[in-house]
N, CA, C and O atoms as a Tripos MOL2 file, in Angstrom:
@<TRIPOS>MOLECULE
protein
  244   243    61     0     0
PROTEIN
NO_CHARGES

@<TRIPOS>ATOM
      1 N           0.8170   -1.1940    0.0000 N.3       1 MET1
      2 CA          0.0000    0.0000    0.0000 C.3       1 MET1
      3 C           0.8640    1.2630    0.0000 C.2       1 MET1
      4 O           0.4670    2.2940   -0.5430 O.2       1 MET1
      5 N           2.0320    1.1740    0.6050 N.am      2 ALA2
      6 CA          2.9000    2.3490    0.6840 C.3       2 ALA2
      7 C           3.4140    2.7760   -0.6820 C.2       2 ALA2
      8 O           3.8430    3.9170   -0.8540 O.2       2 ALA2
      9 N           3.3750    1.8810   -1.6460 N.am      3 LEU3
     10 CA          3.8240    2.2250   -3.0000 C.3       3 LEU3
     11 C           2.6790    2.6850   -3.8920 C.2       3 LEU3
     12 O           2.8670    2.8840   -5.0920 O.2       3 LEU3
     13 N           1.5220    2.8520   -3.3260 N.am      4 GLY4
     14 CA          0.3410    3.2120   -4.1050 C.3       4 GLY4
     15 C           0.4650    4.5080   -4.8930 C.2       4 GLY4
     16 O          -0.2110    4.6860   -5.9060 O.2       4 GLY4
     17 N           1.3150    5.4040   -4.4400 N.am      5 THR5
     18 CA          1.5000    6.6730   -5.1530 C.3       5 THR5
     19 C           2.7260    6.6450   -6.0560 C.2       5 THR5
     20 O           3.1380    7.6850   -6.5690 O.2       5 THR5
     21 N           3.3090    5.4780   -6.2560 N.am      6 GLN6
     22 CA          4.5620    5.3760   -7.0050 C.3       6 GLN6
     23 C           4.3960    4.7620   -8.3980 C.2       6 GLN6
     24 O           5.3410    4.1880   -8.9390 O.2       6 GLN6
     25 N           3.2150    4.8810   -8.9690 N.am      7 TRP7
     26 CA          2.9830    4.3720  -10.3070 C.3       7 TRP7
     27 C           3.4460    5.3780  -11.3490 C.2       7 TRP7
     28 O           3.2100    6.5790  -11.2120 O.2       7 TRP7
     29 N           4.1040    4.8850  -12.3850 N.am      8 LYS8
     30 CA          4.4700    5.7270  -13.5280 C.3       8 LYS8
     31 C           3.2860    5.7560  -14.4880 C.2       8 LYS8
     32 O           2.6420    4.7360  -14.7370 O.2       8 LYS8
     33 N           3.0140    6.9390  -15.0190 N.am      9 TRP9
     34 CA          1.9190    7.1220  -15.9630 C.3       9 TRP9
     35 C           2.4870    7.5630  -17.3060 C.2       9 TRP9
     36 O           3.4650    8.3090  -17.3690 O.2       9 TRP9
     37 N           1.8620    7.0930  -18.3720 N.am     10 ILE10
     38 CA          2.2560    7.4840  -19.7190 C.3      10 ILE10
     39 C           1.0380    8.1010  -20.4000 C.2      10 ILE10
     40 O          -0.0500    7.5260  -20.4050 O.2      10 ILE10
     41 N           1.2450    9.2690  -20.9680 N.am     11 GLY11
     42 CA          0.1770    9.9140  -21.7230 C.3      11 GLY11
     43 C           0.0310    9.2490  -23.0780 C.2      11 GLY11
     44 O           1.0220    8.9320  -23.7350 O.2      11 GLY11
     45 N          -1.2030    9.0420  -23.4900 N.am     12 ALA12
     46 CA         -1.4750    8.3760  -24.7600 C.3      12 ALA12
     47 C          -2.3340    9.2460  -25.6710 C.2      12 ALA12
     48 O          -3.1840    8.7430  -26.4050 O.2      12 ALA12
     49 N          -2.1060   10.5360  -25.6170 N.am     13 GLY13
     50 CA         -2.8500   11.4450  -26.4890 C.3      13 GLY13
     51 C          -4.3380   11.3980  -26.2310 C.2      13 GLY13
     52 O          -4.7810   11.5030  -25.0870 O.2      13 GLY13
     53 N          -5.1070   11.2410  -27.2860 N.am     14 MET14
     54 CA         -6.5610   11.2240  -27.1700 C.3      14 MET14
     55 C          -7.0710   10.0180  -26.3820 C.2      14 MET14
     56 O          -8.1970   10.0340  -25.8850 O.2      14 MET14
     57 N          -6.2500    8.9780  -26.2650 N.am     15 ALA15
     58 CA         -6.6570    7.7780  -25.5280 C.3      15 ALA15
     59 C          -6.5250    7.9630  -24.0230 C.2      15 ALA15
     60 O          -6.9260    7.0890  -23.2550 O.2      15 ALA15
     61 N          -5.9700    9.0820  -23.5970 N.am     16 GLY16
     62 CA         -5.8240    9.3410  -22.1650 C.3      16 GLY16
     63 C          -4.4490    8.9740  -21.6630 C.2      16 GLY16
     64 O          -3.4530    9.1640  -22.3610 O.2      16 GLY16
     65 N          -4.3920    8.4560  -20.4750 N.am     17 ALA17
     66 CA         -3.1280    8.0580  -19.8580 C.3      17 ALA17
     67 C          -3.3070    6.6940  -19.2120 C.2      17 ALA17
     68 O          -4.4200    6.2960  -18.8690 O.2      17 ALA17
     69 N          -2.2080    5.9910  -19.0530 N.am     18 PHE18
     70 CA         -2.2790    4.6920  -18.4100 C.3      18 PHE18
     71 C          -1.0360    4.4400  -17.5770 C.2      18 PHE18
     72 O           0.0240    5.0140  -17.8310 O.2      18 PHE18
     73 N          -1.1760    3.5800  -16.5840 N.am     19 ARG19
     74 CA         -0.0540    3.2050  -15.7340 C.3      19 ARG19
     75 C           0.8550    2.2660  -16.5120 C.2      19 ARG19
     76 O           0.3930    1.3550  -17.1990 O.2      19 ARG19
     77 N           2.1680    2.5080  -16.3890 N.am     20 SER20
     78 CA          3.1170    1.6420  -17.0950 C.3      20 SER20
     79 C           3.8820    0.7320  -16.1430 C.2      20 SER20
     80 O           4.5740   -0.1820  -16.5900 O.2      20 SER20
     81 N           3.7710    0.9630  -14.8680 N.am     21 GLY21
     82 CA          4.4730    0.1500  -13.8810 C.3      21 GLY21
     83 C           4.8900    0.9920  -12.6960 C.2      21 GLY21
     84 O           4.7040    2.2090  -12.6810 O.2      21 GLY21
     85 N           5.4520    0.3330  -11.7120 N.am     22 LEU22
     86 CA          5.9250    1.0390  -10.5290 C.3      22 LEU22
     87 C           7.2430    1.7320  -10.8030 C.2      22 LEU22
     88 O           8.0190    1.3070  -11.6600 O.2      22 LEU22
     89 N           7.4880    2.8010  -10.0690 N.am     23 ASP23
     90 CA          8.7820    3.4720  -10.1030 C.3      23 ASP23
     91 C           9.7160    2.6630   -9.2080 C.2      23 ASP23
     92 O           9.6760    2.7860   -7.9840 O.2      23 ASP23
     93 N          10.5490    1.8420   -9.8200 N.am     24 TYR24
     94 CA         11.4020    0.9260   -9.0560 C.3      24 TYR24
     95 C          12.3840    1.6540   -8.1480 C.2      24 TYR24
     96 O          12.8180    1.0930   -7.1420 O.2      24 TYR24
     97 N          12.7410    2.8870   -8.4790 N.am     25 THR25
     98 CA         13.6700    3.6170   -7.6150 C.3      25 THR25
     99 C          13.0390    3.9480   -6.2670 C.2      25 THR25
    100 O          13.7580    4.2090   -5.3030 O.2      25 THR25
    101 N          11.7280    3.9430   -6.1820 N.am     26 ALA26
    102 CA         11.0430    4.2620   -4.9270 C.3      26 ALA26
    103 C          10.8840    3.0470   -4.0200 C.2      26 ALA26
    104 O          10.6120    3.2060   -2.8300 O.2      26 ALA26
    105 N          11.0430    1.8630   -4.5410 N.am     27 ILE27
    106 CA         10.7960    0.6590   -3.7460 C.3      27 ILE27
    107 C          11.7870    0.5500   -2.5900 C.2      27 ILE27
    108 O          11.3860    0.3200   -1.4490 O.2      27 ILE27
    109 N          13.0710    0.7130   -2.8750 N.am     28 GLY28
    110 CA         14.0900    0.5860   -1.8300 C.3      28 GLY28
    111 C          13.9490    1.6170   -0.7310 C.2      28 GLY28
    112 O          14.0290    1.2860    0.4520 O.2      28 GLY28
    113 N          13.7380    2.8730   -1.1160 N.am     29 SER29
    114 CA         13.6150    3.9230   -0.1050 C.3      29 SER29
    115 C          12.3380    3.7630    0.7190 C.2      29 SER29
    116 O          12.3250    4.0740    1.9100 O.2      29 SER29
    117 N          11.2780    3.2850    0.0940 N.am     30 THR30
    118 CA         10.0300    3.0500    0.8260 C.3      30 THR30
    119 C          10.2190    1.9100    1.8230 C.2      30 THR30
    120 O           9.7820    2.0060    2.9700 O.2      30 THR30
    121 N          10.8640    0.8380    1.3900 N.am     31 ALA31
    122 CA         11.1280   -0.2860    2.2950 C.3      31 ALA31
    123 C          11.9800    0.1610    3.4770 C.2      31 ALA31
    124 O          11.6950   -0.1940    4.6210 O.2      31 ALA31
    125 N          13.0090    0.9280    3.2060 N.am     32 THR32
    126 CA         13.8730    1.4280    4.2810 C.3      32 THR32
    127 C          13.0900    2.2960    5.2550 C.2      32 THR32
    128 O          13.2310    2.1470    6.4690 O.2      32 THR32
    129 N          12.2720    3.1950    4.7380 N.am     33 ALA33
    130 CA         11.4880    4.0890    5.6010 C.3      33 ALA33
    131 C          10.5400    3.3140    6.5020 C.2      33 ALA33
    132 O          10.2390    3.7430    7.6150 O.2      33 ALA33
    133 N          10.0710    2.1700    6.0150 N.am     34 LEU34
    134 CA          9.1250    1.3580    6.7940 C.3      34 LEU34
    135 C           9.8120    0.2930    7.6400 C.2      34 LEU34
    136 O           9.1520   -0.4400    8.3770 O.2      34 LEU34
    137 N          11.1430    0.2040    7.5360 N.am     35 GLY35
    138 CA         11.8780   -0.8080    8.2930 C.3      35 GLY35
    139 C          11.6960   -2.2090    7.7440 C.2      35 GLY35
    140 O          11.8040   -3.1870    8.4830 O.2      35 GLY35
    141 N          11.4190   -2.3120    6.4440 N.am     36 VAL36
    142 CA         11.2010   -3.6020    5.7830 C.3      36 VAL36
    143 C          12.4730   -4.0100    5.0530 C.2      36 VAL36
    144 O          13.0440   -3.2150    4.3070 O.2      36 VAL36
    145 N          12.9190   -5.2490    5.2650 N.am     37 LYS37
    146 CA         14.0920   -5.7500    4.5540 C.3      37 LYS37
    147 C          13.6640   -6.1630    3.1490 C.2      37 LYS37
    148 O          12.8310   -7.0540    2.9830 O.2      37 LYS37
    149 N          14.2310   -5.5160    2.1540 N.am     38 LEU38
    150 CA         13.8770   -5.8070    0.7620 C.3      38 LEU38
    151 C          14.7400   -6.9570    0.2640 C.2      38 LEU38
    152 O          15.8740   -6.7580   -0.1730 O.2      38 LEU38
    153 N          14.1900   -8.1460    0.3360 N.am     39 THR39
    154 CA         14.8880   -9.3480   -0.1390 C.3      39 THR39
    155 C          14.5500   -9.5820   -1.6080 C.2      39 THR39
    156 O          13.5840   -9.0140   -2.1160 O.2      39 THR39
    157 N          15.3300  -10.4070   -2.2910 N.am     40 PRO40
    158 CA         14.9740  -10.7500   -3.6760 C.3      40 PRO40
    159 C          13.5740  -11.3610   -3.7750 C.2      40 PRO40
    160 O          12.8470  -11.1010   -4.7340 O.2      40 PRO40
    161 N          13.2040  -12.1600   -2.7950 N.am     41 GLU41
    162 CA         11.8770  -12.7830   -2.8170 C.3      41 GLU41
    163 C          10.7760  -11.7360   -2.6940 C.2      41 GLU41
    164 O           9.7760  -11.7960   -3.4090 O.2      41 GLU41
    165 N          10.9590  -10.7720   -1.7850 N.am     42 LEU42
    166 CA          9.9750   -9.7130   -1.6230 C.3      42 LEU42
    167 C           9.8900   -8.8610   -2.8810 C.2      42 LEU42
    168 O           8.7960   -8.4950   -3.3100 O.2      42 LEU42
    169 N          11.0370   -8.5430   -3.4740 N.am     43 PHE43
    170 CA         11.0380   -7.7610   -4.7080 C.3      43 PHE43
    171 C          10.2710   -8.4990   -5.8070 C.2      43 PHE43
    172 O           9.5020   -7.8810   -6.5430 O.2      43 PHE43
    173 N          10.4720   -9.8000   -5.9220 N.am     44 ASN44
    174 CA          9.7370  -10.5820   -6.9240 C.3      44 ASN44
    175 C           8.2410  -10.5970   -6.6300 C.2      44 ASN44
    176 O           7.4280  -10.5650   -7.5540 O.2      44 ASN44
    177 N           7.8740  -10.6440   -5.3540 N.am     45 ASP45
    178 CA          6.4550  -10.5820   -4.9880 C.3      45 ASP45
    179 C           5.8460   -9.2390   -5.3980 C.2      45 ASP45
    180 O           4.7230   -9.1870   -5.8990 O.2      45 ASP45
    181 N           6.5960   -8.1520   -5.1820 N.am     46 ILE46
    182 CA          6.1230   -6.8310   -5.5790 C.3      46 ILE46
    183 C           5.9340   -6.7730   -7.0870 C.2      46 ILE46
    184 O           4.9500   -6.2120   -7.5690 O.2      46 ILE46
    185 N           6.8700   -7.3500   -7.8360 N.am     47 ARG47
    186 CA          6.7510   -7.3660   -9.2930 C.3      47 ARG47
    187 C           5.5390   -8.1750   -9.7480 C.2      47 ARG47
    188 O           4.8740   -7.8050  -10.7160 O.2      47 ARG47
    189 N           5.2500   -9.2730   -9.0570 N.am     48 LEU48
    190 CA          4.0630  -10.0720   -9.3780 C.3      48 LEU48
    191 C           2.7940   -9.2540   -9.1430 C.2      48 LEU48
    192 O           1.8900   -9.2580   -9.9790 O.2      48 LEU48
    193 N           2.7240   -8.5600   -8.0220 N.am     49 LEU49
    194 CA          1.5660   -7.7010   -7.7510 C.3      49 LEU49
    195 C           1.4480   -6.5910   -8.7860 C.2      49 LEU49
    196 O           0.3450   -6.2320   -9.1990 O.2      49 LEU49
    197 N           2.5860   -6.0500   -9.2030 N.am     50 GLU50
    198 CA          2.5930   -5.0110  -10.2370 C.3      50 GLU50
    199 C           2.0040   -5.5450  -11.5380 C.2      50 GLU50
    200 O           1.1370   -4.9060  -12.1340 O.2      50 GLU50
    201 N           2.4620   -6.7010  -11.9800 N.am     51 ARG51
    202 CA          1.9560   -7.2920  -13.2330 C.3      51 ARG51
    203 C           0.4590   -7.5510  -13.1720 C.2      51 ARG51
    204 O          -0.2660   -7.2630  -14.1240 O.2      51 ARG51
    205 N          -0.0020   -8.0900  -12.0570 N.am     52 GLU52
    206 CA         -1.4290   -8.3840  -11.9210 C.3      52 GLU52
    207 C          -2.2550   -7.0960  -11.8990 C.2      52 GLU52
    208 O          -3.3300   -7.0320  -12.4960 O.2      52 GLU52
    209 N          -1.7510   -6.0820  -11.2130 N.am     53 SER53
    210 CA         -2.4560   -4.7960  -11.1860 C.3      53 SER53
    211 C          -2.5650   -4.2250  -12.5870 C.2      53 SER53
    212 O          -3.6340   -3.7680  -12.9900 O.2      53 SER53
    213 N          -1.4730   -4.2470  -13.3290 N.am     54 LEU54
    214 CA         -1.4870   -3.7290  -14.7020 C.3      54 LEU54
    215 C          -2.4480   -4.5180  -15.5780 C.2      54 LEU54
    216 O          -3.1390   -3.9460  -16.4210 O.2      54 LEU54
    217 N          -2.4920   -5.8330  -15.3800 N.am     55 ARG55
    218 CA         -3.4100   -6.6780  -16.1610 C.3      55 ARG55
    219 C          -4.8510   -6.3000  -15.8820 C.2      55 ARG55
    220 O          -5.6470   -6.1730  -16.8120 O.2      55 ARG55
    221 N          -5.2030   -6.1180  -14.6060 N.am     56 VAL56
    222 CA         -6.5700   -5.7650  -14.2410 C.3      56 VAL56
    223 C          -6.9310   -4.3890  -14.7880 C.2      56 VAL56
    224 O          -8.0060   -4.2140  -15.3620 O.2      56 VAL56
    225 N          -6.0500   -3.4170  -14.6170 N.am     57 TRP57
    226 CA         -6.3400   -2.0630  -15.1170 C.3      57 TRP57
    227 C          -6.4720   -2.0600  -16.6440 C.2      57 TRP57
    228 O          -7.2980   -1.3380  -17.2020 O.2      57 TRP57
    229 N          -5.6590   -2.8660  -17.3040 N.am     58 SER58
    230 CA         -5.7310   -2.9420  -18.7660 C.3      58 SER58
    231 C          -7.0760   -3.5370  -19.2050 C.2      58 SER58
    232 O          -7.6580   -3.0810  -20.1900 O.2      58 SER58
    233 N          -7.5560   -4.5180  -18.5060 N.am     59 ALA59
    234 CA         -8.8310   -5.1510  -18.8390 C.3      59 ALA59
    235 C         -10.0020   -4.1970  -18.6540 C.2      59 ALA59
    236 O         -11.0330   -4.3400  -19.3110 O.2      59 ALA59
    237 N          -9.8480   -3.2330  -17.7680 N.am     60 ARG60
    238 CA        -10.9250   -2.2730  -17.4830 C.3      60 ARG60
    239 C         -10.9960   -1.1600  -18.5140 C.2      60 ARG60
    240 O         -11.9970   -0.4470  -18.5760 O.2      60 ARG60
    241 N          -9.9650   -0.9950  -19.3170 N.am     61 ARG61
    242 CA         -9.9190    0.1200  -20.2760 C.3      61 ARG61
    243 C         -10.8670   -0.0890  -21.4050 C.2      61 ARG61
    244 O         -10.9570    0.7510  -22.3000 O.2      61 ARG61
@<TRIPOS>BOND
     1     1     2 1
     2     2     3 1
     3     3     4 2
     4     3     5 am
     5     5     6 1
     6     6     7 1
     7     7     8 2
     8     7     9 am
     9     9    10 1
    10    10    11 1
    11    11    12 2
    12    11    13 am
    13    13    14 1
    14    14    15 1
    15    15    16 2
    16    15    17 am
    17    17    18 1
    18    18    19 1
    19    19    20 2
    20    19    21 am
    21    21    22 1
    22    22    23 1
    23    23    24 2
    24    23    25 am
    25    25    26 1
    26    26    27 1
    27    27    28 2
    28    27    29 am
    29    29    30 1
    30    30    31 1
    31    31    32 2
    32    31    33 am
    33    33    34 1
    34    34    35 1
    35    35    36 2
    36    35    37 am
    37    37    38 1
    38    38    39 1
    39    39    40 2
    40    39    41 am
    41    41    42 1
    42    42    43 1
    43    43    44 2
    44    43    45 am
    45    45    46 1
    46    46    47 1
    47    47    48 2
    48    47    49 am
    49    49    50 1
    50    50    51 1
    51    51    52 2
    52    51    53 am
    53    53    54 1
    54    54    55 1
    55    55    56 2
    56    55    57 am
    57    57    58 1
    58    58    59 1
    59    59    60 2
    60    59    61 am
    61    61    62 1
    62    62    63 1
    63    63    64 2
    64    63    65 am
    65    65    66 1
    66    66    67 1
    67    67    68 2
    68    67    69 am
    69    69    70 1
    70    70    71 1
    71    71    72 2
    72    71    73 am
    73    73    74 1
    74    74    75 1
    75    75    76 2
    76    75    77 am
    77    77    78 1
    78    78    79 1
    79    79    80 2
    80    79    81 am
    81    81    82 1
    82    82    83 1
    83    83    84 2
    84    83    85 am
    85    85    86 1
    86    86    87 1
    87    87    88 2
    88    87    89 am
    89    89    90 1
    90    90    91 1
    91    91    92 2
    92    91    93 am
    93    93    94 1
    94    94    95 1
    95    95    96 2
    96    95    97 am
    97    97    98 1
    98    98    99 1
    99    99   100 2
   100    99   101 am
   101   101   102 1
   102   102   103 1
   103   103   104 2
   104   103   105 am
   105   105   106 1
   106   106   107 1
   107   107   108 2
   108   107   109 am
   109   109   110 1
   110   110   111 1
   111   111   112 2
   112   111   113 am
   113   113   114 1
   114   114   115 1
   115   115   116 2
   116   115   117 am
   117   117   118 1
   118   118   119 1
   119   119   120 2
   120   119   121 am
   121   121   122 1
   122   122   123 1
   123   123   124 2
   124   123   125 am
   125   125   126 1
   126   126   127 1
   127   127   128 2
   128   127   129 am
   129   129   130 1
   130   130   131 1
   131   131   132 2
   132   131   133 am
   133   133   134 1
   134   134   135 1
   135   135   136 2
   136   135   137 am
   137   137   138 1
   138   138   139 1
   139   139   140 2
   140   139   141 am
   141   141   142 1
   142   142   143 1
   143   143   144 2
   144   143   145 am
   145   145   146 1
   146   146   147 1
   147   147   148 2
   148   147   149 am
   149   149   150 1
   150   150   151 1
   151   151   152 2
   152   151   153 am
   153   153   154 1
   154   154   155 1
   155   155   156 2
   156   155   157 am
   157   157   158 1
   158   158   159 1
   159   159   160 2
   160   159   161 am
   161   161   162 1
   162   162   163 1
   163   163   164 2
   164   163   165 am
   165   165   166 1
   166   166   167 1
   167   167   168 2
   168   167   169 am
   169   169   170 1
   170   170   171 1
   171   171   172 2
   172   171   173 am
   173   173   174 1
   174   174   175 1
   175   175   176 2
   176   175   177 am
   177   177   178 1
   178   178   179 1
   179   179   180 2
   180   179   181 am
   181   181   182 1
   182   182   183 1
   183   183   184 2
   184   183   185 am
   185   185   186 1
   186   186   187 1
   187   187   188 2
   188   187   189 am
   189   189   190 1
   190   190   191 1
   191   191   192 2
   192   191   193 am
   193   193   194 1
   194   194   195 1
   195   195   196 2
   196   195   197 am
   197   197   198 1
   198   198   199 1
   199   199   200 2
   200   199   201 am
   201   201   202 1
   202   202   203 1
   203   203   204 2
   204   203   205 am
   205   205   206 1
   206   206   207 1
   207   207   208 2
   208   207   209 am
   209   209   210 1
   210   210   211 1
   211   211   212 2
   212   211   213 am
   213   213   214 1
   214   214   215 1
   215   215   216 2
   216   215   217 am
   217   217   218 1
   218   218   219 1
   219   219   220 2
   220   219   221 am
   221   221   222 1
   222   222   223 1
   223   223   224 2
   224   223   225 am
   225   225   226 1
   226   226   227 1
   227   227   228 2
   228   227   229 am
   229   229   230 1
   230   230   231 1
   231   231   232 2
   232   231   233 am
   233   233   234 1
   234   234   235 1
   235   235   236 2
   236   235   237 am
   237   237   238 1
   238   238   239 1
   239   239   240 2
   240   239   241 am
   241   241   242 1
   242   242   243 1
   243   243   244 2
@<TRIPOS>SUBSTRUCTURE
     1 MET1         2 RESIDUE 1 A MET
     2 ALA2         6 RESIDUE 1 A ALA
     3 LEU3        10 RESIDUE 1 A LEU
     4 GLY4        14 RESIDUE 1 A GLY
     5 THR5        18 RESIDUE 1 A THR
     6 GLN6        22 RESIDUE 1 A GLN
     7 TRP7        26 RESIDUE 1 A TRP
     8 LYS8        30 RESIDUE 1 A LYS
     9 TRP9        34 RESIDUE 1 A TRP
    10 ILE10       38 RESIDUE 1 A ILE
    11 GLY11       42 RESIDUE 1 A GLY
    12 ALA12       46 RESIDUE 1 A ALA
    13 GLY13       50 RESIDUE 1 A GLY
    14 MET14       54 RESIDUE 1 A MET
    15 ALA15       58 RESIDUE 1 A ALA
    16 GLY16       62 RESIDUE 1 A GLY
    17 ALA17       66 RESIDUE 1 A ALA
    18 PHE18       70 RESIDUE 1 A PHE
    19 ARG19       74 RESIDUE 1 A ARG
    20 SER20       78 RESIDUE 1 A SER
    21 GLY21       82 RESIDUE 1 A GLY
    22 LEU22       86 RESIDUE 1 A LEU
    23 ASP23       90 RESIDUE 1 A ASP
    24 TYR24       94 RESIDUE 1 A TYR
    25 THR25       98 RESIDUE 1 A THR
    26 ALA26      102 RESIDUE 1 A ALA
    27 ILE27      106 RESIDUE 1 A ILE
    28 GLY28      110 RESIDUE 1 A GLY
    29 SER29      114 RESIDUE 1 A SER
    30 THR30      118 RESIDUE 1 A THR
    31 ALA31      122 RESIDUE 1 A ALA
    32 THR32      126 RESIDUE 1 A THR
    33 ALA33      130 RESIDUE 1 A ALA
    34 LEU34      134 RESIDUE 1 A LEU
    35 GLY35      138 RESIDUE 1 A GLY
    36 VAL36      142 RESIDUE 1 A VAL
    37 LYS37      146 RESIDUE 1 A LYS
    38 LEU38      150 RESIDUE 1 A LEU
    39 THR39      154 RESIDUE 1 A THR
    40 PRO40      158 RESIDUE 1 A PRO
    41 GLU41      162 RESIDUE 1 A GLU
    42 LEU42      166 RESIDUE 1 A LEU
    43 PHE43      170 RESIDUE 1 A PHE
    44 ASN44      174 RESIDUE 1 A ASN
    45 ASP45      178 RESIDUE 1 A ASP
    46 ILE46      182 RESIDUE 1 A ILE
    47 ARG47      186 RESIDUE 1 A ARG
    48 LEU48      190 RESIDUE 1 A LEU
    49 LEU49      194 RESIDUE 1 A LEU
    50 GLU50      198 RESIDUE 1 A GLU
    51 ARG51      202 RESIDUE 1 A ARG
    52 GLU52      206 RESIDUE 1 A GLU
    53 SER53      210 RESIDUE 1 A SER
    54 LEU54      214 RESIDUE 1 A LEU
    55 ARG55      218 RESIDUE 1 A ARG
    56 VAL56      222 RESIDUE 1 A VAL
    57 TRP57      226 RESIDUE 1 A TRP
    58 SER58      230 RESIDUE 1 A SER
    59 ALA59      234 RESIDUE 1 A ALA
    60 ARG60      238 RESIDUE 1 A ARG
    61 ARG61      242 RESIDUE 1 A ARG
């Protein structure tokens, strides 16, 4: 949830804008601020959630 404001958006002209993925540079600093150890496994879990979120948002367009 702490990364909820860290989505990158791309403008698509008349089609509007869409999320292209998380800003990966924010993941480490957010984890540190929250006292969370960012392991490779956790990073992969975040990427899985990112892909699923993008899939759902794409289906809604």
